[in-house]
C-alpha positions in Angstrom: -53.9 -1.4 -4.4 -53.7 2.0 -2.7 -50.1 3.4 -2.7 -48.5 6.2 -0.8 -45.1 7.4 0.2 -44.1 8.1 3.8 -41.1 10.2 4.4 -39.4 10.6 7.8 -38.1 14.1 8.2 -35.3 14.7 10.7 -34.6 18.3 11.9 -32.2 19.8 14.3 -34.6 18.8 17.1 -35.4 15.2 16.3 -39.0 14.2 16.6 -41.2 11.8 14.8 -42.7 13.4 11.7 -44.5 11.5 9.0 -45.4 13.2 5.7 -48.4 11.5 4.2 -48.9 12.2 0.5 -52.1 10.5 -0.3 -55.6 10.6 1.0 -56.5 7.7 3.2 -52.9 6.6 3.5 -51.7 4.8 6.7 -48.6 3.8 8.5 -48.4 0.6 10.6 -52.1 0.2 10.1 -53.1 3.6 11.4 -54.9 6.1 9.1 -53.6 9.6 8.7 -56.7 11.0 7.0 -56.3 13.6 4.3 -53.2 14.1 2.2 -50.3 16.4 2.8 -50.7 16.4 6.6 -47.6 16.5 8.8 -48.3 14.2 11.6 -46.4 14.4 14.9 -46.3 11.2 17.0 -44.2 10.2 19.8 -44.8 6.5 19.1 -45.3 5.9 22.7 -46.4 2.2 22.3 -43.3 0.3 23.2 -44.3 -2.9 21.3 -43.4 -2.7 17.7 -44.0 -5.9 15.9 -43.0 -6.9 12.4 -46.7 -7.9 11.8 -47.5 -4.2 12.2 -44.8 -3.1 9.9 -45.8 -5.8 7.4 -49.2 -4.1 7.0 -47.5 -1.0 5.6 -46.7 -2.9 2.4 -50.3 -2.9 1.5 -50.3 0.9 1.4 -46.8 2.2 0.8 -44.3 1.5 -1.9 -41.4 2.9 0.1 -41.0 3.9 3.7 -37.8 6.0 4.0 -37.7 6.6 7.8 -39.5 7.2 11.0 -37.7 8.7 14.1 -39.3 8.5 17.5 -38.4 10.2 20.7 -38.2 7.1 22.7 -37.0 4.7 20.0 -36.2 4.7 16.3 -37.7 2.7 13.6 -36.2 2.8 10.1 -37.6 0.8 7.2 -36.1 1.0 3.8 -37.8 -1.0 1.1 -38.3 -1.2 -2.6 -41.2 -2.8 -4.6 -40.2 -6.2 -3.1 -41.0 -6.2 0.6 -38.8 -9.2 1.1 -35.8 -6.8 0.7 -37.0 -4.6 3.5 -34.5 -3.7 6.3 -35.9 -2.9 9.7 -33.9 -1.0 12.2 -35.0 -0.9 15.8 -33.4 1.4 18.2 -33.4 0.8 22.0 -32.0 2.7 24.9 -29.7 0.6 27.1 -27.6 2.1 29.9 -28.1 5.7 28.7 -26.8 4.9 25.2 -28.5 4.7 21.8 -28.6 1.1 20.6 -29.8 0.2 17.1 -30.4 -3.3 15.8 -31.0 -4.4 12.3 -33.1 -7.3 11.0 -32.8 -8.2 7.3 -36.0 -9.6 6.1 -34.4 -10.8 2.9 -32.9 -13.7 4.8 -36.2 -15.3 4.5 -37.3 -16.5 1.1 -40.6 -14.7 1.0 -41.9 -12.6 3.9 -45.2 -12.1 2.3 -46.0 -15.8 2.4 -44.7 -16.7 5.8 -45.8 -15.8 9.3 -43.1 -13.5 10.7 -43.0 -12.0 14.1 -40.5 -10.6 16.6 -40.4 -11.5 20.2 -38.4 -9.8 22.9 -37.8 -11.5 26.1 -36.9 -9.0 28.8 -35.6 -9.9 32.2 -35.2 -7.0 34.6 -35.2 -4.6 31.6 -32.3 -6.4 30.1 -32.6 -7.4 26.4 -31.8 -11.1 26.3 -32.9 -12.4 22.9 -34.2 -11.0 19.7 -35.1 -13.5 17.0 -37.3 -14.2 14.1 -39.9 -17.0 13.8 -41.1 -18.6 10.5 -38.3 -17.7 8.1 -36.9 -20.5 6.0 -33.3 -21.5 6.7 -32.9 -18.8 9.3 -31.3 -19.4 12.6 -32.1 -17.2 15.7 -30.4 -13.9 15.7 -28.9 -13.9 19.2 -27.4 -10.9 21.1 -24.8 -12.0 23.5 -24.4 -9.8 26.6 -22.4 -9.3 29.7 -23.8 -7.9 32.9 -22.0 -5.6 35.3 -24.7 -4.9 37.9 -28.4 -5.5 38.0 -29.6 -3.0 35.3 -26.5 -2.7 33.1 -26.2 -4.6 29.8 -23.5 -4.5 27.2 -24.2 -5.8 23.8 -21.0 -7.6 22.7 -21.9 -9.4 19.5 -24.7 -9.8 17.0 -24.5 -13.1 15.1 -26.6 -13.9 12.0 -26.3 -17.2 10.4 -27.9 -17.8 7.0 -28.0 -21.4 5.9 -27.8 -21.9 2.1 -29.3 -25.4 2.4 -26.0 -27.2 2.2 -25.3 -27.0 5.9 -22.7 -24.3 5.4 -23.1 -20.9 7.0 -22.5 -18.1 4.4 -22.3 -14.4 4.7 -25.3 -12.7 3.1 -24.3 -11.4 -0.3 -26.2 -8.1 0.2 -24.4 -7.2 3.4 -21.9 -5.0 1.8 -24.7 -3.0 0.2 -26.9 -2.7 3.2 -24.0 -1.6 5.4 -24.7 -3.4 8.7 -21.0 -3.3 9.5 -17.5 -2.8 8.2 -16.1 -6.3 8.0 -12.6 -7.6 8.0 -10.8 -7.6 4.7 -11.5 -10.7 2.6 -7.9 -10.6 1.3 -6.2 -10.2 4.6 -3.9 -13.2 4.0 -2.5 -11.5 0.9 -1.8 -8.2 2.6 1.6 -6.9 3.6 2.2 -5.9 7.2 1.9 -2.2 6.2 -1.4 -2.8 4.5 -2.7 -4.7 7.5 -1.8 -1.8 9.7 -3.4 0.6 7.4 -6.7 -1.4 7.3 -6.7 -1.6 11.1 -6.3 2.2 11.4 -8.9 2.9 8.7 -11.5 0.7 10.5 -10.6 2.3 13.8 -11.5 5.7 12.3 -15.0 4.7 11.3 -17.8 6.8 12.9 -21.1 5.2 13.7 -24.5 6.9 13.9 -27.2 4.9 15.7 -24.9 1.8 15.3 -24.4 2.2 11.6 -21.1 3.3 9.9 -21.5 6.8 8.3 -18.0 7.9 7.6 -14.4 8.2 9.0 -12.9 11.0 11.1 -10.2 13.2 9.5 -7.6 12.0 11.9 -7.5 9.5 14.8 -4.3 10.3 16.6 -4.7 9.1 20.2 -1.9 11.5 21.4 -3.7 14.6 20.0 -5.2 16.4 23.0 -6.7 19.2 20.8 -8.3 17.6 17.7 -10.1 20.8 16.7 -12.2 19.7 13.8 -10.1 16.6 12.9 -12.6 14.5 14.8 -15.3 15.3 12.3 -16.3 13.5 9.0 -15.3 15.7 6.1 -16.9 15.1 2.7 -13.7 15.6 0.7 -11.6 13.6 3.2 -13.9 10.6 3.2 -13.7 10.1 -0.6 -10.5 8.0 -0.5 -11.9 6.1 2.5 -15.1 5.4 0.6 -13.2 4.1 -2.4 -11.1 1.8 -0.3 -14.2 0.3 1.2 -15.9 0.1 -2.2 -12.9 -1.6 -3.8 -12.9 -4.0 -0.8 -16.6 -4.9 -1.4 -17.9 -2.9 1.5 -20.4 -0.4 0.0 -22.7 0.0 3.0 -20.8 2.7 4.8 -20.6 4.7 1.5 -24.4 4.4 1.0 -25.0 5.5 4.5 -22.7 8.4 4.1 -24.3 9.6 0.9 -27.8 9.5 2.3 -27.0 11.1 5.6 -25.1 14.0 4.0 -27.9 14.4 1.5 -30.3 14.8 4.5 -28.0 17.5 5.9 -28.2 19.4 2.6 -31.8 20.4 3.3 -31.0 21.8 6.8 -31.4 25.5 7.4 -28.0 27.2 7.4 -27.1 30.8 8.0 -24.1 33.0 8.7 -24.9 36.4 10.3 -28.6 36.2 9.3 -27.7 35.4 5.6 -28.8 32.1 4.2 -26.7 30.5 1.4 -28.1 28.4 -1.4 -30.3 25.4 -0.8 -27.9 23.1 -2.6 -24.9 23.7 -0.4 -23.5 20.6 1.1 -21.7 20.7 4.5 -17.9 20.7 4.7 -18.1 18.2 7.6 -20.4 16.8 10.3 -19.9 15.3 13.7 -22.0 12.7 15.6 -22.9 14.0 19.0 -24.7 12.3 21.9 -27.1 14.7 23.6 -29.8 14.2 26.3 -33.3 13.5 25.2 -35.8 16.4 25.8 -37.7 15.7 29.0 -36.1 12.4 29.6 -34.5 11.0 32.7 -30.9 10.1 31.8 -31.7 9.0 28.2 -29.5 10.1 25.2 -29.8 10.2 21.5 -27.4 10.5 18.5 -27.6 13.7 16.4 -25.6 14.9 13.4 -24.0 18.3 13.8 -23.0 19.7 10.3 -20.6 22.6 9.5 -21.5 24.5 6.3 -18.6 26.9 6.8 -20.0 28.9 9.6 -17.4 27.5 11.9 -14.6 27.2 9.3 -11.4 29.3 9.3 -12.4 32.5 7.4 -16.1 31.3 7.2 -15.6 30.0 3.7 -18.3 27.9 2.1 -17.1 24.4 0.9 -17.6 24.7 -2.8 -16.0 21.3 -3.5 -18.2 19.3 -1.1 -21.2 19.1 -3.4 -18.9 18.3 -6.3 -17.2 15.5 -4.4 -20.6 14.2 -3.3 -21.8 13.8 -6.9 -18.5 12.2 -8.0 -18.7 9.7 -5.1 -22.3 8.9 -5.9 -21.3 7.9 -9.4 -18.4 5.8 -8.1 -20.7 4.0 -5.7 -23.1 3.0 -8.5 -20.4 1.9 -11.0 -18.4 -0.2 -8.5 -21.3 -1.9 -6.7 -23.7 -2.0 -9.6 -26.4 -0.6 -7.3 -27.9 2.1 -9.5 -31.1 2.3 -7.5 -29.6 4.8 -5.1 -28.9 7.4 -7.7 -32.4 6.8 -9.1 -34.2 7.7 -5.9 -36.3 10.9 -6.0 -34.5 12.5 -3.0 -31.1 11.8 -4.5 -32.1 13.1 -7.9 -33.4 16.2 -6.2 -30.1 16.6 -4.3 -28.1 16.5 -7.6 -30.4 19.1 -9.1 -30.0 21.5 -6.1 -26.2 21.3 -6.3 -26.2 21.9 -10.1 -28.6 24.8 -9.8 -26.3 26.4 -7.3 -23.3 25.9 -9.6 -25.0 26.8 -12.9 -26.9 29.9 -11.6 -26.6 33.0 -13.7 -24.2 35.7 -12.6 -21.9 38.5 -13.9 -19.1 36.2 -15.0 -18.1 36.1 -18.7 -16.5 32.7 -18.5 -17.8 29.1 -18.1 -15.4 28.5 -15.2 -16.8 28.5 -11.6 -15.9 31.7 -9.7 -15.0 31.0 -6.0 -13.3 32.6 -3.1 -9.9 31.7 -1.6 -9.9 28.6 0.6 -13.0 26.9 -0.8 -11.5 23.6 -1.7 -8.7 21.3 -0.5 -6.5 24.4 -0.3 -8.6 25.8 2.5 -6.5 28.7 3.6 -5.5 31.9 1.9 -3.1 30.9 -1.0 -4.1 33.3 -3.8 -6.4 30.9 -5.6 -9.5 33.1 -5.5 -11.1 33.5 -8.9 -11.2 30.5 -11.2 -8.8 27.9 -9.6 -7.9 24.8 -11.6 -8.9 22.4 -8.9 -12.4 23.6 -8.7 -12.8 23.6 -12.5 -11.6 20.0 -12.8 -13.9 18.9 -10.0 -16.8 20.9 -11.5 -16.2 19.3 -14.9 -16.2 15.8 -13.3 -19.4 16.5 -11.4 -21.1 17.8 -14.5 -20.1 14.6 -16.4 -21.3 12.5 -13.5 -24.6 14.3 -13.4 -25.0 13.9 -17.1 -24.8 10.1 -16.6 -27.0 9.9 -13.6 -29.8 12.4 -14.1 -33.2 11.1 -15.1 -34.4 13.0 -18.1 -38.0 14.2 -17.8 -40.0 17.4 -18.3 -38.6 18.9 -15.1 -34.9 18.2 -15.9 -34.8 18.8 -19.6 -33.6 22.4 -19.3 -31.0 21.4 -16.6 -29.6 18.6 -18.8 -29.3 21.1 -21.7 -27.5 23.6 -19.4 -25.1 20.8 -18.4 -24.3 19.9 -22.0 -23.7 23.6 -22.9 -21.5 24.2 -19.9 -19.5 21.0 -20.5 -18.8 22.0 -24.1 -17.8 25.6 -23.2 -15.7 24.6 -20.1 -13.7 21.9 -22.0 -12.9 24.4 -24.7 -12.0 27.2 -22.3 -9.7 25.1 -20.2 -7.8 23.5 -23.1 -7.5 26.7 -25.0 -6.6 29.2 -22.3 -5.2 27.3 -19.3 -2.8 25.2 -21.2 0.9 26.0 -20.8 4.0 24.4 -22.5 7.2 25.7 -23.9 5.5 26.9 -27.1 2.7 28.7 -25.2 5.2 30.4 -22.9 7.1 31.8 -25.9 3.7 33.0 -27.3 2.9 34.8 -24.1 6.4 36.2 -24.0 5.7 38.0 -27.3 2.1 39.1 -26.4 0.9 42.5 -27.4 -1.2 44.1 -24.7 -4.3 46.4 -24.6 -5.9 44.7 -27.6 -9.5 45.8 -28.2 -11.1 43.4 -30.6 -13.1 40.2 -30.8 -10.2 38.7 -32.7 -7.6 39.6 -30.0 -4.9 37.0 -29.4 -4.2 38.1 -25.9 -7.8 37.8 -24.8 -7.1 38.2 -21.0 -4.6 41.0 -21.4 -1.8 39.0 -19.8 1.4 41.1 -19.5 4.6 39.2 -20.6 6.5 40.5 -17.5 4.2 38.3 -15.4 6.1 35.2 -16.6 8.2 34.2 -13.5 11.9 33.7 -14.0 11.9 30.2 -12.5 9.4 29.0 -15.2 11.6 29.8 -18.2 14.3 27.3 -17.0 11.9 24.8 -15.4 9.5 23.9 -18.2 10.8 20.8 -20.1 11.1 20.5 -23.8 8.4 17.8 -23.8 5.6 18.3 -21.3 3.2 20.9 -20.1 0.4 21.6 -17.6 -2.7 23.6 -16.9 -2.0 26.8 -15.0 -3.4 27.3 -11.6 -5.7 30.2 -12.3 -6.8 32.6 -15.0 -8.7 35.9 -15.0 -8.2 39.3 -16.5 -4.6 40.5 -16.4 -3.7 37.6 -14.1 -2.3 34.1 -14.8 -1.1 31.9 -11.9 1.8 30.0 -13.4 2.2 27.7 -10.4 1.8 23.9 -10.9 -1.1 22.6 -8.9 -0.9 18.9 -8.7 -4.5 18.1 -7.6 -6.1 20.1 -10.5 -3.8 18.7 -13.1 -4.3 15.1 -12.0 -8.1 15.6 -12.2 -7.7 17.1 -15.6 -6.4 13.7 -16.7 -9.0 11.7 -14.8 -12.0 13.6 -16.1 -10.6 14.1 -19.6 -10.9 17.9 -19.1 -7.7 18.0 -21.1 -7.1 16.5 -24.5 -5.3 13.2 -24.8 -2.1 15.0 -25.9 -2.3 17.4 -23.0 -2.9 14.6 -20.5 0.2 12.8 -21.8 2.2 16.0 -21.5 1.2 16.4 -17.9 2.5 13.0 -17.0 5.6 13.6 -19.0 6.3 16.8 -17.0 5.7 15.0 -13.7 8.2 12.3 -14.8 10.7 14.8 -16.0 10.4 16.9 -12.8 10.2 13.9 -10.4 12.6 15.3 -7.8 10.7 18.6 -7.6 7.1 17.2 -7.6 7.7 13.8 -5.8 11.0 14.2 -3.9 11.2 11.9 -0.9 7.4 11.8 -0.4 4.8 12.1 -3.1 3.0 14.4 -4.0 3.9 18.1 -3.9 0.5 20.0 -3.7 1.9 22.9 -5.6 5.2 24.1 -7.1 7.0 26.3 -6.3 6.3 27.6 -2.9 5.5 31.3 -2.2 8.5 32.9 -0.5 9.6 36.2 0.9 7.5 39.2 0.1 5.2 37.2 -2.1 4.4 34.9 0.8 3.7 37.9 3.0 1.4 39.6 0.5 -0.5 36.6 -0.8 -0.9 34.4 2.3 -1.0 37.3 4.8 2.1 35.9 6.5 0.2 32.7 7.4 2.3 30.9 10.0 0.9 27.5 8.9 1.6 28.1 5.2 5.2 29.0 5.5 7.4 28.2 2.4 7.4 24.5 1.6 4.9 23.6 4.3 1.2 22.6 4.4 -0.5 24.0 1.3 2.4 26.2 0.3 4.5 23.6 -1.3 4.0 20.8 1.2 3.9 17.1 0.2 0.5 15.3 0.6 0.4 11.5 0.4 -3.4 11.5 0.1 -2.9 12.6 -3.6 -1.3 9.2 -4.3 -4.6 7.5 -5.2 -5.6 10.2 -7.6 -2.1 10.0 -9.3 -2.5 6.3 -9.5 -5.9 6.6 -11.2 -4.5 9.1 -13.7 -1.5 6.9 -14.5 -3.6 3.8 -15.0 -5.9 5.7 -17.3 -3.0 6.8 -19.5 -1.3 3.4 -19.5 1.5 4.4 -17.3 1.0 2.3 -14.1 4.8 2.0 -13.6 4.9 5.7 -12.6 2.2 5.1 -10.0 4.0 2.1 -8.7 7.2 4.1 -8.3 5.4 6.7 -6.3 3.6 4.1 -4.1 6.9 2.3 -3.4 8.5 5.6 -2.4 5.7 6.4 0.0 5.5 2.9 1.4 9.0 3.2 2.8 8.1 5.9 5.2 4.3 6.2 5.9 4.0 3.5 8.4 7.3 4.3 10.2 6.2 8.0 10.4 2.7 7.0 11.7 0.8 8.2 8.6 1.2 12.0 8.7 -1.1 14.4 7.1 1.6 16.1 5.1 5.4 16.6 4.8 7.5 19.7 4.8 10.6 21.1 3.0 11.4 21.3 -0.7 11.8 17.5 -1.1 9.3 16.4 1.6 12.0 15.0 3.9 10.4 16.0 7.2 7.0 15.4 8.8 4.9 18.6 8.7 5.4 20.9 11.7 1.6 20.9 12.4 0.7 17.6 10.7 -1.7 15.3 12.5 -0.6 11.7 12.7 -2.8 8.7 11.8 -4.4 11.0 9.1 -7.3 9.0 7.7 -7.1 10.1 4.0 -3.3 9.4 4.0 -4.1 5.9 5.1 -7.0 5.5 2.7 -5.1 7.0 -0.2 -2.4 4.5 0.2 -4.8 1.5 0.4 -6.8 2.7 -2.6 -3.6 3.1 -4.7 -2.5 -0.4 -3.8 -5.9 -1.9 -4.7 -6.1 0.0 -8.0 -2.6 -1.2 -9.0 -3.6 -4.8 -8.1 -6.8 -4.6 -10.0 -6.4 -2.0 -12.8 -9.8 -2.9 -14.4 -11.6 -1.2 -11.4 -9.9 2.1 -12.3 -12.0 2.2 -15.5 -15.1 2.6 -13.4 -13.7 5.8 -11.8 -12.3 7.8 -14.7 -13.9 9.4 -17.7 -12.9 8.9 -21.4 -13.1 11.6 -24.0 -16.6 12.5 -25.0 -16.3 13.4 -28.7 -19.9 14.7 -28.9 -18.8 17.6 -26.6 -16.2 18.6 -29.1 -18.6 18.4 -32.0 -21.3 20.5 -30.3 -19.9 24.0 -30.0 -21.9 26.4 -27.9 -21.1 29.2 -30.3 -22.9 27.3 -33.1 -26.1 27.6 -31.1 -25.9 31.4 -31.0 -26.2 33.2 -34.3 -24.9 36.4 -32.7 -21.9 34.7 -31.0 -18.2 35.2 -31.8 -17.3 35.6 -35.4 -14.3 33.4 -35.0 -14.2 30.3 -32.9 -11.0 28.4 -32.3 -12.7 25.2 -31.2 -11.5 23.5 -34.4 -7.9 23.7 -33.0 -9.0 21.8 -29.9 -10.9 19.2 -31.9 -7.8 18.7 -34.1 -5.9 17.6 -31.0 -8.0 14.4 -30.9 -8.0 13.8 -34.6 -11.6 14.9 -35.4 
């Protein structure tokens, strides 16, 4: 049987483009001729029958997408055509309408006559149903008319009979993502949880009728949403996990595929093009008029790669979060076919090539500018911030699990292994800070010129802040916020330290010490609302110099010591991993007392988080999703094991220095290995 692949390519100006990769290939029964021809077709024929689409199965293994100017047809299939999903888009009343028919409702489409009939009365779509499928009732679209030519689609009902006379929901719906359904455990939810689920579902963004993400905030009283009405990659992660843990994976799959499509778009700032692997910080679904149409509209995705961001900073963490979420999707749903797709594998490789590209840096850590992660404003984290390194390590470990090893990826997999080994050693050895390490730095000699130098980064003892000497507990420690020549940022950054635990970037003893410090300094790091994003805040001249007198990052506000409830789910995950769920429960109970009453703010201000942030948006989606994810993880701790990483002992055994005969004469990796008893 002849096989070919047809790929629908969507650009900034949507049109129908079909890339045919094999000679004599065809689509819907029409031959394209020679291979590697890009065919433009407006698909002007308004009658698209399933019989025509069925003919594609004789020629193509997988049809990813076709986009037409007057309507859209999307077919996604694997080797079994009975699992195909056909999406038909129609224009009704100047709006884009998309309908989905699941062919897997029938037992075997190949062996049964299947067709689609549309009965149109005065251009109103009355019925849309399937003939010939076993145990399938008609798919009926109910409508209301308000005028002769106006139709509103109210409800799409699909009933699948399991042979016993009982209508059941199709088991694959949560993977295919036709809708975001009601919570199956609604009767068990508290009033606060019910409110949170209602708000989360209200924040869902649809593209051609399919959920593709959630807006950053959905405050109806906000007259100037700025970019809070967009779907951010980092912001969507807790929403994605909430849906995944609730058995609703479709929205996550749609999000991963659509953001992957945006990765390949041309992007530039002042005539300069960043790397191909860059993922957008966010995107917005816009409705725009069709070219040359008379009152017809279409949905388009409008991404922001940083060219519109404050300070024009590229979102370094977006690609890292995308890889982490891709792994989570596979482990929770069991659907590993998504990460095995060629386009997804290519997307992973592009991100990794961007992160692993050679440069002038002497360290395995990732060098970034200020504002390139969750802390997206000037806060003195430029260089090698802990948050980026922890996410980088997590993305590398995720990629190590998901990448298909072949001739084209062997060198990349080898580079991943080497970087993982070097990065884990570097962070554990040089970023770690406890009472013993502070005393060591306090007695440092400076200006050492030797490969055996103890003070390798030439840190001056006078850099140790006075607050730290009294603040560090007897039992406990953490990873510093940043490290580069002659500079160590001694602030405690919660996000990076939590991900150090989740990803096993730190040793088991270090991870235990981080939780011990958080418990010991509960009033400082949790206060009245968990969790403090960093401690302490920059004040006085230090605030003026480092933040540039940023009016939003005033002391104990926003990213300068503000309290962020969205960090709750990550803290919960870290506590469950370390066998300390009672700490997470204590934090969730603390937050639960106020979040609903305060209308789910983005962040809280003051030293102990007593007041809602002065510029905080209400109904902040990742605050809502972070709370829900924390509750579900505590109720089902076994699911947490699918999201964190355990220690990889092979990384500790394979020292990069051993691979280089001319490397350092003395390697202290043995000290790191001894921490885990190797």
